[in-house]
BAKOL-760985 format. One record per residue (C-alpha): residue number from 1; x, y, z; residue in one letter. Coordinates in Angstrom, 3 decimals, always signed. Layout:
BEGIN
 num        x        y        z residuo
 NUM        X        Y        Z       A
...
This chain:
BEGIN
 num        x        y        z residuo
   1  +77.576 +107.991 +133.482       M
   2  +79.927 +105.013 +134.604       I
   3  +77.679 +102.576 +132.846       K
   4  +77.659 +104.548 +129.851       R
   5  +81.255 +104.770 +129.387       L
   6  +81.574 +100.943 +130.391       A
   7  +79.965 +100.395 +126.863       K
   8  +83.326 +101.825 +125.295       C
   9  +84.992  +98.824 +126.526       L
  10  +83.308  +96.361 +123.982       R
  11  +86.129  +93.909 +122.431       Q
  12  +88.686  +94.726 +125.589       Y
  13  +86.087  +93.353 +128.367       T
  14  +88.303  +90.378 +128.625       P
  15  +91.168  +92.133 +129.738       Y
  16  +89.614  +94.634 +131.799       A
  17  +88.471  +91.330 +133.698       I
  18  +91.625  +89.373 +133.394       G
  19  +93.502  +92.360 +134.958       S
  20  +91.706  +92.196 +138.204       P
  21  +91.813  +88.563 +138.768       I
  22  +95.365  +88.596 +137.745       A
  23  +95.975  +91.200 +140.466       M
  24  +94.128  +88.911 +142.857       I
  25  +96.649  +86.498 +142.620       G
  26  +99.684  +88.775 +142.835       E
  27  +98.024  +90.061 +146.164       V
  28  +97.148  +86.293 +147.473       T
  29 +100.881  +85.333 +146.993       M
  30 +102.235  +88.511 +148.614       E
  31 +100.060  +88.226 +151.583       V
  32 +101.423  +84.588 +152.181       L
  33 +105.091  +85.605 +151.899       I
  34 +105.107  +87.032 +155.736       P
  35 +103.419  +83.401 +156.918       I
  36 +106.158  +81.619 +155.043       V
  37 +108.966  +84.062 +156.514       M
  38 +107.622  +83.543 +159.859       A
  39 +107.641  +79.430 +159.589       A
  40 +111.290  +79.950 +158.073       L
  41 +112.433  +82.041 +161.382       I
  42 +110.585  +80.190 +163.963       D
  43 +110.767  +76.385 +162.758       R
  44 +113.675  +76.848 +160.829       G
  45 +116.570  +79.307 +162.196       V
  46 +115.331  +79.706 +165.917       A
  47 +115.067  +75.857 +165.654       A
  48 +118.391  +75.242 +163.702       G
  49 +116.344  +72.977 +161.505       N
  50 +118.186  +73.427 +157.669       M
  51 +115.808  +71.253 +156.203       S
  52 +112.938  +73.664 +157.233       V
  53 +114.965  +76.560 +156.476       V
  54 +115.730  +75.018 +152.822       V
  55 +111.876  +73.925 +152.393       G
  56 +110.399  +77.551 +153.312       Q
  57 +113.041  +79.406 +151.279       G
  58 +112.036  +77.177 +148.170       L
  59 +108.373  +78.054 +148.753       L
  60 +109.462  +81.623 +149.563       L
  61 +111.182  +81.891 +145.996       V
  62 +108.036  +80.104 +144.447       L
  63 +105.637  +82.620 +146.033       C
  64 +107.730  +85.366 +144.543       A
  65 +107.994  +84.100 +141.272       L
  66 +104.043  +83.497 +141.019       C
  67 +103.750  +87.319 +142.615       S
  68 +105.659  +88.444 +139.620       L
  69 +103.858  +86.712 +136.928       V
  70 +100.504  +87.369 +138.032       F
  71 +101.790  +91.418 +138.469       G
  72 +103.429  +91.084 +135.141       S
  73 +100.347  +89.681 +133.663       G
  74  +97.732  +92.230 +135.340       S
  75 +100.254  +95.233 +134.029       A
  76  +99.951  +94.052 +130.623       V
  77  +96.163  +93.424 +130.346       L
  78  +95.334  +96.654 +132.317       A
  79  +97.332  +98.595 +129.814       S
  80  +95.629  +96.850 +126.746       R
  81  +92.228  +97.341 +128.528       A
  82  +92.766 +100.918 +129.215       A
  83  +94.267 +101.879 +126.038       T
  84  +91.344 +100.128 +123.997       G
  85  +88.975 +101.669 +126.264       F
  86  +90.360 +105.177 +125.277       A
  87  +90.328 +104.431 +121.578       A
  88  +86.802 +103.161 +121.619       N
  89  +85.654 +106.182 +123.833       L
  90  +87.468 +108.866 +121.434       R
  91  +86.125 +107.147 +118.318       H
  92  +82.287 +107.395 +120.197       D
  93  +82.622 +110.836 +120.745       M
  94  +84.048 +111.736 +117.389       F
  95  +81.061 +109.826 +115.686       Y
  96  +79.043 +111.227 +118.104       R
  97  +80.134 +114.820 +117.085       V
  98  +79.481 +113.704 +113.462       Q
  99  +75.705 +113.105 +114.193       T
 100  +75.367 +116.570 +115.703       Y
 101  +73.321 +119.317 +114.086       D
 102  +74.552 +122.808 +114.007       F
 103  +72.531 +123.837 +117.138       S
 104  +74.150 +121.022 +119.020       N
 105  +77.547 +122.383 +117.798       I
 106  +76.424 +125.631 +119.233       D
 107  +76.201 +124.067 +122.678       K
 108  +80.046 +123.289 +122.737       F
 109  +82.760 +125.279 +121.369       S
 110  +85.277 +123.649 +118.863       T
 111  +88.113 +124.100 +121.727       S
 112  +85.799 +122.366 +124.125       S
 113  +85.240 +119.215 +121.921       I
 114  +88.859 +118.832 +121.398       V
 115  +89.932 +119.069 +125.083       T
 116  +87.255 +116.537 +125.646       R
 117  +88.754 +114.112 +123.088       L
 118  +92.135 +114.809 +123.938       T
 119  +93.016 +115.944 +127.725       T
 120  +89.726 +114.295 +129.266       D
 121  +90.138 +110.903 +127.326       V
 122  +93.614 +110.707 +128.713       A
 123  +92.842 +111.485 +132.067       N
 124  +90.075 +108.770 +131.896       L
 125  +92.394 +106.019 +130.225       Q
 126  +95.088 +106.551 +133.123       N
 127  +92.118 +106.601 +135.834       A
 128  +90.593 +103.586 +134.552       F
 129  +93.765 +101.887 +134.418       Q
 130  +94.410 +102.546 +138.086       M
 131  +91.218 +101.303 +138.918       C
 132  +91.220  +97.868 +137.096       I
 133  +94.705  +97.605 +139.189       R
 134  +95.078  +99.886 +142.200       M
 135  +91.540  +99.916 +142.826       A
 136  +91.292  +96.118 +143.236       I
 137  +94.521  +95.603 +144.691       R
 138  +94.352  +98.316 +147.588       C
 139  +91.085  +96.800 +149.113       P
 140  +91.820  +93.046 +148.400       V
 141  +95.450  +93.824 +150.005       M
 142  +94.019  +95.707 +152.779       L
 143  +91.181  +92.875 +153.838       V
 144  +93.616  +89.975 +153.445       M
 145  +96.498  +91.352 +155.246       A
 146  +93.889  +92.628 +158.364       L
 147  +92.685  +88.755 +158.147       I
 148  +96.166  +87.538 +158.377       M
 149  +96.995  +90.171 +161.066       A
 150  +93.970  +89.138 +163.183       M
 151  +95.040  +85.360 +163.015       R
 152  +98.326  +86.308 +164.196       I
 153  +97.770  +88.727 +166.908       S
 154  +93.861  +90.284 +167.603       P
 155  +95.599  +92.576 +170.526       K
 156  +98.054  +93.943 +168.172       L
 157  +95.326  +95.032 +165.421       C
 158  +93.893  +97.290 +167.837       M
 159  +96.500  +99.826 +166.803       V
 160  +94.725  +99.722 +163.221       Y
 161  +91.509 +100.944 +164.414       L
 162  +93.071 +104.339 +165.876       I
 163  +94.848 +104.889 +162.509       V
 164  +92.118 +103.955 +159.809       L
 165  +89.717 +106.575 +161.372       P
 166  +92.416 +109.378 +160.927       I
 167  +93.515 +108.333 +157.257       L
 168  +89.523 +108.086 +156.312       A
 169  +88.769 +111.848 +157.263       A
 170  +91.607 +112.670 +155.790       A
 171  +90.962 +111.376 +152.152       L
 172  +87.605 +112.805 +152.487       L
 173  +88.591 +116.357 +153.361       L
 174  +91.312 +116.345 +150.316       I
 175  +88.400 +114.988 +147.577       M
 176  +85.961 +117.573 +149.045       K
 177  +88.454 +120.472 +148.483       F
 178  +89.942 +119.098 +145.385       T
 179  +87.418 +118.353 +143.322       H
 180  +85.783 +121.562 +142.742       P
 181  +89.507 +122.815 +141.833       I
 182  +89.876 +120.064 +139.018       F
 183  +86.597 +120.770 +137.600       D
 184  +87.491 +124.232 +137.283       R
 185  +90.835 +123.423 +135.300       V
 186  +89.290 +121.248 +132.863       F
 187  +87.027 +124.121 +132.152       R
 188  +90.032 +126.580 +131.635       T
 189  +91.532 +124.004 +129.602       Y
 190  +89.008 +124.818 +127.250       D
 191  +89.896 +128.676 +127.126       G
 192  +93.675 +127.720 +126.755       L
 193  +92.748 +125.535 +123.857       N
 194  +90.688 +128.344 +122.209       N
 195  +93.196 +130.836 +122.615       V
 196  +95.753 +128.559 +120.943       V
 197  +93.557 +127.369 +117.960       Q
 198  +92.607 +131.181 +117.169       E
 199  +95.911 +132.193 +117.266       N
 200  +97.085 +129.706 +114.757       L
 201  +94.056 +129.962 +112.410       H
 202  +94.656 +133.346 +112.327       G
 203  +98.138 +133.750 +112.654       V
 204  +98.808 +135.515 +109.396       R
 205  +96.262 +138.584 +110.329       V
 206  +98.535 +138.312 +113.796       V
 207 +101.643 +138.717 +112.080       K
 208 +100.451 +141.434 +109.829       S
 209  +99.226 +143.385 +112.437       F
 210 +102.459 +142.927 +114.666       V
 211 +100.197 +141.345 +117.607       R
 212 +102.414 +138.829 +118.724       E
 213 +102.958 +140.245 +121.896       D
 214  +99.340 +140.437 +122.707       L
 215  +98.466 +136.822 +121.677       E
 216 +101.315 +135.789 +124.074       C
 217 +100.011 +137.768 +126.661       R
 218  +96.638 +136.238 +125.910       K
 219  +98.016 +132.682 +126.301       F
 220 +100.131 +133.377 +129.265       N
 221  +97.205 +134.599 +131.055       T
 222  +94.910 +131.672 +130.812       V
 223  +98.348 +129.323 +131.286       S
 224  +98.870 +130.984 +134.585       N
 225  +95.449 +130.232 +135.911       T
 226  +95.521 +126.660 +135.277       I
 227  +99.157 +126.391 +137.003       Y
 228  +97.815 +128.668 +139.923       K
 229  +94.689 +126.344 +140.397       M
 230  +97.015 +123.256 +139.842       F
 231  +99.272 +124.662 +142.549       V
 232  +96.418 +125.248 +145.008       K
 233  +95.158 +121.644 +144.174       A
 234  +98.466 +119.847 +144.558       E
 235  +99.050 +121.799 +147.427       S
 236  +96.006 +120.180 +149.329       I
 237  +97.146 +116.623 +147.760       L
 238 +100.585 +117.185 +149.269       A
 239  +98.987 +116.911 +152.713       G
 240  +98.074 +113.240 +152.048       N
 241 +101.868 +111.913 +152.513       M
 242 +102.721 +113.618 +155.689       P
 243  +99.588 +112.383 +157.076       I
 244 +100.127 +108.453 +155.609       M
 245 +103.566 +109.063 +156.741       Q
 246 +102.565 +109.857 +160.273       F
 247 +100.207 +107.060 +160.799       C
 248 +102.827 +104.480 +159.280       V
 249 +105.424 +105.255 +161.715       Y
 250 +102.882 +105.637 +164.607       T
 251 +101.748 +102.069 +163.643       C
 252 +105.394 +100.699 +163.629       M
 253 +106.532 +102.059 +166.846       I
 254 +103.265 +100.989 +168.575       A
 255 +103.302  +97.552 +167.134       I
 256 +107.252  +97.341 +167.942       S
 257 +106.619  +98.211 +171.738       Y
 258 +103.472  +96.100 +172.113       L
 259 +104.757  +93.141 +170.004       G
 260 +108.181  +93.257 +171.931       A
 261 +106.434  +92.988 +174.933       T
 262 +104.370  +89.945 +174.009       L
 263 +107.275  +88.019 +172.715       V
 264 +109.083  +88.552 +176.034       V
 265 +106.101  +87.812 +178.080       Q
 266 +105.393  +84.512 +175.733       S
 267 +108.957  +83.349 +176.067       G
 268 +108.823  +83.302 +171.925       N
 269 +105.726  +80.863 +172.263       N
 270 +103.144  +81.004 +169.683       A
 271 +100.511  +79.053 +172.298       A
 272 +101.214  +81.707 +174.991       L
 273 +101.365  +85.098 +172.962       G
 274 +103.904  +85.878 +169.968       L
 275 +107.027  +84.573 +168.301       T
 276 +109.730  +86.425 +166.720       T
 277 +108.632  +85.318 +163.118       G
 278 +105.198  +86.433 +163.974       Q
 279 +106.462  +89.724 +164.847       L
 280 +108.178  +90.321 +161.933       G
 281 +105.149  +89.125 +159.884       S
 282 +102.717  +91.773 +161.331       M
 283 +105.629  +94.233 +160.724       F
 284 +105.204  +93.173 +157.085       T
 285 +101.189  +93.073 +157.213       Y
 286 +101.400  +96.584 +158.530       T
 287 +103.309  +98.042 +155.648       T
 288 +100.985  +96.320 +153.147       Q
 289  +97.705  +97.556 +154.960       I
 290  +99.096 +101.259 +155.375       L
 291 +100.595 +101.276 +151.940       S
 292  +97.436  +99.953 +150.482       S
 293  +95.774 +102.798 +152.117       L
 294  +98.451 +105.272 +150.805       M
 295  +97.627 +104.020 +147.416       M
 296  +94.160 +103.967 +147.951       L
 297  +94.314 +107.410 +148.445       S
 298  +96.021 +108.142 +145.162       M
 299  +93.169 +106.117 +143.738       V
 300  +90.684 +108.726 +145.224       F
 301  +92.767 +111.682 +144.220       V
 302  +92.756 +110.169 +140.324       M
 303  +89.095 +109.480 +140.636       M
 304  +88.622 +112.904 +142.047       T
 305  +90.302 +114.523 +138.746       M
 306  +88.637 +112.085 +136.500       S
 307  +85.108 +113.021 +137.665       R
 308  +85.149 +116.414 +135.895       A
 309  +86.366 +114.536 +132.494       A
 310  +83.796 +111.809 +133.171       V
 311  +81.154 +114.173 +133.134       R
 312  +82.131 +115.826 +130.045       R
 313  +82.831 +112.910 +127.966       C
 314  +79.321 +111.750 +129.102       Y
 315  +77.784 +114.895 +128.002       E
 316  +79.521 +114.756 +124.388       V
 317  +77.751 +110.777 +124.489       L
 318  +74.568 +111.970 +125.532       E
 319  +73.700 +114.979 +123.295       E
 320  +70.838 +114.218 +121.374       I
 321  +70.648 +115.868 +117.990       P
 322  +67.921 +118.440 +118.069       D
 323  +66.794 +117.783 +114.482       L
 324  +65.026 +114.339 +114.768       P
 325  +64.128 +111.894 +112.076       Q
 326  +60.741 +111.602 +110.743       A
 327  +59.260 +108.113 +111.666       E
 328  +58.976 +107.062 +107.726       H
 329  +61.519 +109.526 +105.986       P
 330  +61.402 +110.415 +102.069       V
 331  +64.433 +109.354 +100.413       T
 332  +63.704 +111.037  +96.991       E
 333  +63.734 +114.858  +96.496       V
 334  +61.273 +115.122  +93.359       A
 335  +62.597 +118.914  +92.004       D
 336  +64.327 +122.057  +93.522       G
 337  +61.272 +123.893  +94.079       S
 338  +61.247 +125.719  +97.561       I
 339  +58.126 +127.053  +99.691       D
 340  +58.782 +129.296 +102.689       F
 341  +55.237 +129.405 +104.316       D
 342  +55.271 +132.182 +106.740       N
 343  +58.612 +130.754 +108.133       V
 344  +59.994 +132.517 +111.430       S
 345  +63.090 +130.985 +112.923       F
 346  +65.167 +131.815 +116.253       R
 347  +68.485 +130.067 +116.986       Y
 348  +67.630 +129.639 +120.971       S
 349  +64.432 +129.991 +122.581       A
 350  +65.979 +132.080 +124.978       S
 351  +66.691 +134.488 +122.259       A
 352  +65.167 +138.057 +122.606       S
 353  +63.842 +137.949 +118.939       K
 354  +63.666 +136.251 +115.748       N
 355  +66.020 +135.973 +113.127       S
 356  +64.034 +135.639 +110.560       L
 357  +60.400 +136.725 +110.778       D
 358  +57.304 +135.796 +108.561       H
 359  +59.001 +134.529 +105.483       I
 360  +56.770 +134.028 +102.529       D
 361  +58.901 +133.088  +99.175       L
 362  +57.987 +130.600  +96.575       H
 363  +60.984 +129.534  +93.893       I
 364  +60.153 +127.095  +91.334       R
 365  +62.332 +124.739  +90.293       S
 366  +65.126 +125.703  +87.830       G
 367  +64.647 +129.548  +89.044       M
 368  +67.789 +131.699  +89.716       T
 369  +67.198 +133.514  +92.836       V
 370  +69.201 +136.347  +94.035       G
 371  +69.451 +137.533  +97.638       I
 372  +70.416 +141.000  +98.822       L
 373  +70.806 +142.822 +102.244       G
 374  +73.091 +144.491 +105.104       G
 375  +75.199 +142.589 +107.228       T
 376  +72.968 +141.253 +109.600       G
 377  +70.200 +140.838 +107.463       S
 378  +69.819 +137.133 +107.884       S
 379  +70.558 +136.223 +104.330       K
 380  +72.934 +133.070 +105.190       S
 381  +70.250 +132.282 +108.217       T
 382  +67.508 +131.844 +105.221       L
 383  +69.298 +129.575 +103.079       V
 384  +70.637 +127.364 +105.929       Q
 385  +67.025 +126.214 +106.618       L
 386  +66.989 +124.820 +103.188       I
 387  +69.320 +121.679 +103.932       P
 388  +67.652 +121.829 +107.380       R
 389  +71.142 +122.824 +109.103       L
 390  +68.157 +124.160 +111.464       Y
 391  +64.778 +123.492 +112.051       D
 392  +62.211 +126.215 +111.491       V
 393  +60.462 +127.692 +114.602       T
 394  +57.029 +128.470 +113.183       E
 395  +55.875 +128.156 +109.728       G
 396  +56.436 +125.127 +107.229       A
 397  +59.455 +125.138 +104.341       L
 398  +59.042 +122.771 +101.619       R
 399  +61.499 +121.528  +98.967       V
 400  +60.174 +119.513  +96.123       G
 401  +56.694 +120.029  +97.428       G
 402  +57.985 +117.929 +100.874       V
 403  +58.086 +119.445 +104.158       D
 404  +61.947 +119.257 +104.964       V
 405  +61.205 +117.396 +108.345       K
 406  +59.652 +114.599 +106.307       D
 407  +62.967 +113.884 +104.479       Y
 408  +65.786 +111.712 +105.351       D
 409  +68.223 +114.437 +106.048       V
 410  +71.051 +112.632 +104.343       H
 411  +68.948 +112.322 +101.076       A
 412  +67.939 +115.802 +101.411       L
 413  +71.441 +117.215 +101.524       R
 414  +72.547 +115.017  +98.865       D
 415  +70.435 +117.222  +96.683       Q
 416  +71.327 +120.671  +98.187       V
 417  +74.784 +121.819  +97.228       S
 418  +75.799 +124.461  +99.648       M
 419  +78.838 +126.725  +99.460       V
 420  +79.107 +128.351 +102.497       L
 421  +80.457 +131.743 +103.223       Q
 422  +83.338 +130.407 +104.700       K
 423  +84.993 +128.291 +102.455       N
 424  +86.779 +125.049 +103.993       Q
 425  +89.572 +123.038 +101.728       L
 426  +91.042 +120.039 +103.384       F
 427  +94.679 +118.995 +103.494       S
 428  +95.394 +116.403 +100.256       G
 429  +95.003 +116.914  +96.659       T
 430  +92.805 +119.008  +94.542       I
 431  +90.921 +115.831  +93.491       K
 432  +90.598 +114.560  +96.584       E
 433  +89.085 +117.643  +97.895       N
 434  +86.737 +117.682  +94.941       L
 435  +85.686 +114.054  +95.119       R
 436  +83.724 +115.494  +98.747       W
 437  +81.303 +116.122  +96.265       G
 438  +81.240 +112.750  +94.715       N
 439  +83.530 +110.360  +95.422       P
 440  +83.143 +108.352  +92.290       N
 441  +83.219 +111.125  +89.979       A
 442  +85.716 +110.348  +86.869       T
 443  +88.452 +112.774  +85.892       D
 444  +86.575 +113.904  +83.086       E
 445  +83.413 +115.208  +85.614       E
 446  +86.152 +116.663  +87.583       I
 447  +87.556 +118.883  +84.922       R
 448  +83.989 +119.577  +83.525       H
 449  +82.888 +120.695  +87.279       A
 450  +86.044 +122.782  +87.244       C
 451  +85.184 +124.524  +83.937       R
 452  +81.696 +125.407  +85.109       L
 453  +83.267 +127.049  +88.093       A
 454  +86.257 +128.750  +86.032       C
 455  +88.701 +126.847  +88.283       A
 456  +90.294 +124.556  +85.367       D
 457  +92.660 +127.478  +84.223       S
 458  +94.536 +127.764  +87.140       F
 459  +94.194 +123.983  +88.211       V
 460  +96.205 +123.023  +84.876       E
 461  +98.823 +125.581  +85.701       S
 462  +99.887 +124.143  +88.546       F
 463 +102.821 +121.490  +87.897       P
 464 +101.144 +118.521  +89.302       D
 465  +97.602 +119.470  +88.197       G
 466  +94.920 +118.350  +89.860       Y
 467  +97.225 +116.086  +92.189       D
 468  +98.433 +119.358  +93.850       T
 469  +98.614 +119.115  +97.234       H
 470  +96.405 +121.639  +99.285       I
 471  +97.838 +122.395 +102.690       E
 472  +95.206 +122.375 +105.756       Q
 473  +92.420 +125.127 +105.312       G
 474  +93.844 +125.597 +101.687       G
 475  +96.620 +128.281 +102.959       T
 476  +98.587 +127.314  +99.644       N
 477  +95.692 +129.048  +97.351       V
 478  +94.312 +132.275  +96.837       S
 479  +90.882 +133.352  +98.325       G
 480  +89.028 +133.569  +94.729       G
 481  +90.819 +130.235  +93.628       Q
 482  +89.555 +128.580  +97.147       K
 483  +86.056 +129.784  +96.455       Q
 484  +86.199 +128.422  +92.748       R
 485  +87.290 +125.092  +93.965       L
 486  +84.311 +124.907  +96.503       C
 487  +82.044 +125.640  +93.672       I
 488  +83.376 +122.858  +91.318       A
 489  +83.251 +120.064  +94.428       R
 490  +79.547 +121.599  +94.861       A
 491  +78.415 +121.289  +91.343       L
 492  +79.867 +117.483  +91.440       L
 493  +76.822 +116.508  +93.694       K
 494  +75.200 +117.235  +90.570       K
 495  +72.336 +118.754  +93.006       P
 496  +68.759 +120.007  +92.441       K
 497  +69.275 +123.026  +94.603       I
 498  +72.437 +124.974  +94.364       L
 499  +73.287 +127.705  +97.001       I
 500  +76.230 +130.046  +96.717       L
 501  +76.452 +131.929 +100.142       D
 502  +78.520 +134.911  +99.267       D
 503  +80.738 +132.616  +97.303       S
 504  +82.162 +134.890  +94.449       T
 505  +83.283 +137.852  +96.733       S
 506  +86.889 +136.924  +96.277       A
 507  +87.005 +136.500  +92.295       V
 508  +87.073 +139.406  +89.924       D
 509  +83.660 +140.789  +88.107       T
 510  +84.639 +138.977  +84.704       H
 511  +85.153 +135.677  +86.548       T
 512  +81.881 +136.084  +88.278       D
 513  +80.193 +136.765  +85.002       A
 514  +81.511 +133.942  +83.198       M
 515  +80.515 +131.523  +86.016       I
 516  +76.877 +132.912  +86.253       R
 517  +77.305 +132.431  +82.212       K
 518  +77.966 +128.488  +82.732       A
 519  +75.195 +128.104  +85.374       F
 520  +72.698 +129.179  +83.221       R
 521  +73.707 +127.343  +79.998       E
 522  +74.986 +124.066  +81.553       E
 523  +72.652 +123.591  +84.639       I
 524  +69.277 +125.334  +83.876       P
 525  +67.322 +122.657  +85.768       N
 526  +69.209 +123.321  +89.018       T
 527  +67.652 +125.887  +91.294       T
 528  +70.407 +128.645  +92.163       K
 529  +70.156 +130.829  +95.003       L
 530  +73.077 +133.440  +95.105       I
 531  +73.823 +135.561  +98.354       I
 532  +75.713 +138.684  +96.928       A
 533  +77.164 +142.035  +97.926       Q
 534  +77.280 +143.115  +93.976       R
 535  +74.192 +143.837  +92.393       I
 536  +76.239 +142.513  +88.933       A
 537  +75.962 +139.188  +90.633       S
 538  +72.249 +138.892  +90.979       V
 539  +70.481 +141.390  +88.424       Q
 540  +70.018 +138.947  +85.761       E
 541  +68.134 +136.297  +88.329       S
 542  +64.683 +135.419  +87.635       D
 543  +63.649 +136.914  +91.123       L
 544  +65.713 +139.006  +93.581       I
 545  +64.735 +138.994  +97.281       V
 546  +65.806 +142.073  +99.496       V
 547  +66.459 +141.284 +103.376       M
 548  +66.394 +143.626 +105.823       E
 549  +66.455 +142.990 +109.515       D
 550  +65.366 +139.250 +109.308       G
 551  +62.545 +140.287 +106.923       R
 552  +61.669 +140.284 +103.220       M
 553  +61.837 +143.933 +102.523       S
 554  +61.089 +143.392  +98.644       A
 555  +61.013 +140.929  +96.013       A
 556  +61.019 +140.860  +92.230       G
 557  +63.326 +141.556  +89.115       T
 558  +66.127 +143.636  +88.640       H
 559  +63.766 +146.201  +86.611       E
 560  +60.900 +145.883  +89.255       E
 561  +63.170 +146.526  +92.262       L
 562  +64.699 +149.693  +90.765       L
 563  +61.062 +151.009  +90.868       R
 564  +59.806 +149.785  +93.880       T
 565  +62.459 +149.484  +96.399       S
 566  +64.610 +152.255  +97.839       P
 567  +67.099 +149.772  +99.382       I
 568  +67.469 +148.387  +96.357       Y
 569  +67.934 +151.314  +94.091       R
 570  +70.360 +152.874  +96.633       E
 571  +72.829 +150.168  +96.626       V
 572  +72.541 +149.907  +92.838       Y
 573  +73.222 +153.542  +92.138       E
 574  +75.990 +153.338  +94.983       S
 575  +77.812 +150.624  +92.819       Q
 576  +77.058 +151.624  +89.641       T
 577  +77.281 +155.242  +89.986       K
 578  +80.042 +155.635  +92.485       G
 579  +77.356 +157.710  +94.791       G
 580  +78.304 +158.442  +98.414       E
 581  +76.132 +156.735 +100.992       T
 582  +76.715 +157.299 +105.076       E
 583  +77.626 +154.518 +107.049       C
 584  +74.937 +153.522 +109.577       P
 585  +74.795 +154.904 +112.832       Q
């Protein structure tokens, strides 16, 4: 996983390499300072030699300045490397998500992907910055300070052998108990984001039903769960500081007592034991060694927190699209003919039953096909197979005489315009939204598409016309206006197949009829599939398919189905004669 994430450094690799190198320079200077201090005390102050005091003092200032320069350089390089790494990681994850198929997206909730792109990446950025600085500084400082301390007094260094195992055991226990908690925390963040997203998306429904209190309770429940888990984890982490302080002061006391004894016994003679300056250096090295361990413990804590984030980001990057590309894909769609040959489909291998079962349907290019059926009859599932949003489980599906699996996915979808059941507009002008269908569309082509979709009248009534700003999700236009804009956007692609998935449900019957008339007159060669609840929307179709529980119950023209299909006849009578029907039990 680390190797895969490391690829996100790319152009920021020199910064990531330069920061540890500068950090080693800073540590080297800091380790030399106690040696210079010892010489200043023993050969300068104690001996009353001012020339040594001045010389060693200037050397001390030089070391401090070099340490400052190296440290500042390391911090700047690390910040650039970390922010660049996070930017590349977000870029790679977002672009990876764009390659996902519907089945891949089904594995991750929207809120989970948002959390991974924001919270998880931010945690990785902080962890990475700490790694290329503290994770380098701490071991280097620890080793170099230990070596220098051993050169001064191997006897006093025996104190560290008592302290280090205690600290190591404490760190391992902290990591063992906190990692599972942080793993659960990040999963709970997905739930929190889901609550917020759902609330904001459905804020009009929430307010119309006066359910703000319920939404607040849902948010507080998830928020309090995160709070309790963080408190539990932080309570365990809090034990790190007392243990560290105990070890530091234990070392200080032991070195003070043993060091003072050695100084007295040697008469302040380095050849015989230990000098006052060397004892002062030992205190400094003790502080450096133990502070390195303390910072190393914080690195371990950060790494513990980021392990879950590493795994979650890695999952997004390594997810393989479920729809493989053909080895030699077909890039041209000959016509709009569609053939379902004994097609069955289920959304997952673990599903208990097929969503579509043994569909045999043959549609000639240019036909208008209506699709009717009750809720849950798999009408939308049927049409989603055509642009290969999902792959068939059994049988074969051909478009233009070629199996959809043999097409280049982009080429296929460029020739299949689909107006989804849930219409989506993006923030921007009306013109910008319509040009999703064709980025190079002229103003005249845009107006023509809007005329076909019966959207031109209301667009031109706006003060800014086609430059009118659309809010995110199209909240400043009505449902019927949104549907007509989405139809116009689909028409701008000039597709060979046009799919309307219940896309005129919010428009009145007169406008619906005008749209269908425009389709017959203006795009006769385009195959049109219309999913609708109103029989009036499909009764003039060349073929009407009646779906029931994932199967084709009947197929034929309006007149044929009135004679042969009880389901179709019942729906027709209920809509045209106001007949009463009982709700299904």
